[in-house]
Structure formats: structure tokens, C-alpha cells
C-alpha positions as CSV (number, residue, x, y, z in Angstrom):
1,X,-28.0,-71.9,68.3
2,X,-24.6,-72.4,66.5
3,X,-26.0,-75.6,64.8
4,X,-28.9,-73.7,63.4
5,X,-26.7,-70.9,62.1
6,X,-24.5,-73.4,60.3
7,X,-27.5,-75.1,58.8
8,X,-28.8,-71.7,57.6
9,X,-25.5,-70.8,56.0
10,X,-25.2,-74.1,54.3
11,X,-28.8,-73.7,53.1
12,X,-28.1,-70.2,51.7
13,X,-25.0,-71.3,49.9
14,X,-27.1,-74.1,48.2
15,X,-29.7,-71.6,47.1
16,X,-27.1,-69.1,45.8
17,X,-25.4,-72.0,43.9
18,X,-28.6,-73.3,42.3
19,X,-28.5,-71.2,39.1
20,X,-25.2,-73.1,38.3
21,X,-26.9,-76.4,38.4
22,X,-27.0,-77.6,35.0
23,X,-30.1,-79.0,33.5
24,X,-30.5,-80.5,29.9
25,X,-32.4,-78.4,27.4
26,X,-35.0,-81.2,27.3
27,X,-35.9,-80.5,31.0
28,X,-36.0,-76.7,30.9
29,X,-39.8,-76.6,30.5
30,X,-40.1,-78.1,34.1
31,X,-38.2,-75.0,35.6
32,X,-40.1,-72.0,34.0
33,X,-39.8,-69.2,36.5
34,X,-36.5,-70.4,38.1
35,X,-33.0,-69.3,37.7
36,X,-31.0,-72.1,36.2
37,X,-28.3,-73.0,33.7
38,X,-29.5,-74.8,30.7
39,X,-27.2,-76.8,28.5
40,X,-27.6,-78.4,25.2
41,X,-26.4,-78.7,21.6
42,X,-27.6,-76.0,19.3
43,X,-29.7,-77.4,16.4
44,X,-30.7,-74.1,14.8
45,X,-29.9,-70.5,14.7
46,X,-32.5,-68.1,13.4
47,X,-31.1,-64.6,12.8
48,X,-34.0,-62.0,12.3
49,X,-33.6,-58.1,11.9
50,X,-34.9,-57.8,15.5
51,X,-33.0,-60.6,17.2
52,X,-31.6,-64.2,17.1
53,X,-33.2,-67.3,18.2
54,X,-30.7,-70.1,19.1
55,X,-32.8,-73.4,19.5
56,X,-31.6,-76.4,21.4
57,X,-32.9,-79.9,20.9
58,X,-35.9,-80.7,18.8
59,X,-38.9,-83.1,18.9
60,X,-41.6,-83.9,16.6
61,X,-45.3,-83.4,17.5
62,X,-47.9,-85.1,15.4
63,X,-50.4,-82.6,14.2
64,X,-54.1,-83.2,13.3
65,X,-53.2,-83.6,9.7
66,X,-50.7,-86.3,10.6
67,X,-47.8,-84.1,9.5
68,X,-45.1,-84.0,12.1
69,X,-44.2,-80.6,13.5
70,X,-40.6,-79.8,14.7
71,X,-40.7,-78.1,17.9
72,X,-37.5,-76.8,19.9
73,X,-36.8,-77.9,23.3
74,X,-35.4,-74.8,24.5
75,X,-34.5,-71.3,22.9
76,X,-31.9,-68.7,23.8
77,X,-33.0,-65.2,22.7
78,X,-30.6,-62.6,21.9
79,X,-32.2,-59.4,20.9
80,X,-30.4,-57.2,18.4
81,X,-29.5,-54.4,20.9
82,X,-27.7,-56.9,23.0
83,X,-26.4,-58.8,20.0
84,X,-24.8,-55.7,18.6
85,X,-23.5,-54.3,21.9
86,X,-22.0,-57.8,23.0
87,X,-20.6,-58.2,19.4
88,X,-21.9,-61.8,19.4
89,X,-22.5,-63.6,16.0
90,X,-24.8,-66.4,17.0
91,X,-24.4,-68.4,13.6
92,X,-20.6,-68.7,14.1
93,X,-20.4,-68.7,17.8
94,X,-23.2,-71.2,18.7
95,X,-24.2,-73.2,15.7
96,X,-23.7,-77.0,16.2
97,X,-22.0,-76.4,19.6
98,X,-22.6,-77.3,23.3
99,X,-24.0,-74.2,24.9
100,X,-24.9,-73.4,28.5
101,X,-26.8,-70.4,29.3
102,X,-27.7,-69.1,32.8
103,X,-30.7,-67.0,33.8
104,X,-34.4,-67.0,34.4
105,X,-36.1,-69.4,32.3
106,X,-39.4,-67.8,30.9
107,X,-42.1,-69.4,28.8
108,X,-42.8,-68.3,25.3
109,X,-46.2,-69.3,23.9
110,X,-45.5,-70.5,20.5
111,X,-48.3,-71.1,17.9
112,X,-48.1,-73.0,14.8
113,X,-51.4,-73.6,12.9
114,X,-53.8,-75.0,15.5
115,X,-51.0,-76.0,18.0
116,X,-50.1,-74.0,20.9
117,X,-46.8,-74.7,22.9
118,X,-44.8,-73.3,25.7
119,X,-41.2,-73.1,24.7
120,X,-38.7,-72.4,27.7
121,X,-36.4,-69.6,26.9
122,X,-33.6,-67.4,28.4
123,X,-32.6,-64.0,27.1
124,X,-28.8,-63.2,27.0
125,X,-28.0,-59.6,28.1
126,X,-24.4,-60.0,29.3
127,X,-21.4,-62.2,28.4
128,X,-21.3,-63.9,31.6
129,X,-24.6,-65.5,31.0
130,X,-23.3,-68.1,28.7
131,X,-20.5,-70.7,27.9
132,X,-19.7,-72.4,24.6
133,X,-18.1,-75.9,24.6
134,X,-17.2,-75.4,28.4
135,X,-15.2,-72.2,28.0
136,X,-16.5,-69.1,29.9
137,X,-16.5,-65.7,28.3
138,X,-14.2,-62.7,29.4
């Protein structure tokens, strides 16, 4: 009985710690629907009036016309309301840096011409969800 209780406690501790298990941006597509910490170097920041999209990693897909199409491996989404409330400037804070973001990995259906891709993404809603160059936010 005590042995089973100890095993149960260890199992629960492992489950509770699983979101902090760091996975590379290139592997995030394998964990859609799971809470994880995704890390990678930011290759592009796209600021729009309604939000910011912070892309990590890129790979090229050959299109039917033979022209290569650049596709991000992972995207961090920061909607305008959260960007303003948290006072985050993604261009200066994230561009070219190693960023780790924690949360539920969702899949965004991305369409370019005749090509459809599911891009894994996490939305930032609080400062404790991300680290830049290994430093946590206060």
C-alpha cells in the first residue's frame, strides 16, 4: 500500500513537471494538444494591428510551381490586448533571441496558395509563460 502510494506521488510529480520539459520548436508539431515548453531562436517577428506573431525556425517546402515556400516551425502568438497589457514589444524583446514559451500547443491551419500546413503555436497571456535567453520574467 505504501509502495503504491509512493509510486502514485512520483507519477503525479512527473505529470506536473511535464510542461517544463523543453522541446525544440521543430518538434512542437508532434505535441499539439499538450502543455509543453517550446524553445527556439526567433527568426521573424510580424507585428500586425491586432497582434504579433513570433516565428521560430523555418523550413522550405517545394511548391507545385517549383518555387520554395518558407514555413515557420513554431509561432508564438501575442494578441494586441495582451501585448498592451503586459507591455511587451516583441520586436525588441524577442527578435533573434532564444525564447522558451510554456502553454498548450494548438495547431493553426495556415494556407498559402494551394498549400495547407498546420503550424503549432502557443498564445502568451501572462509574463510567466516565457523566458528570453534563459531569464525568467518577474
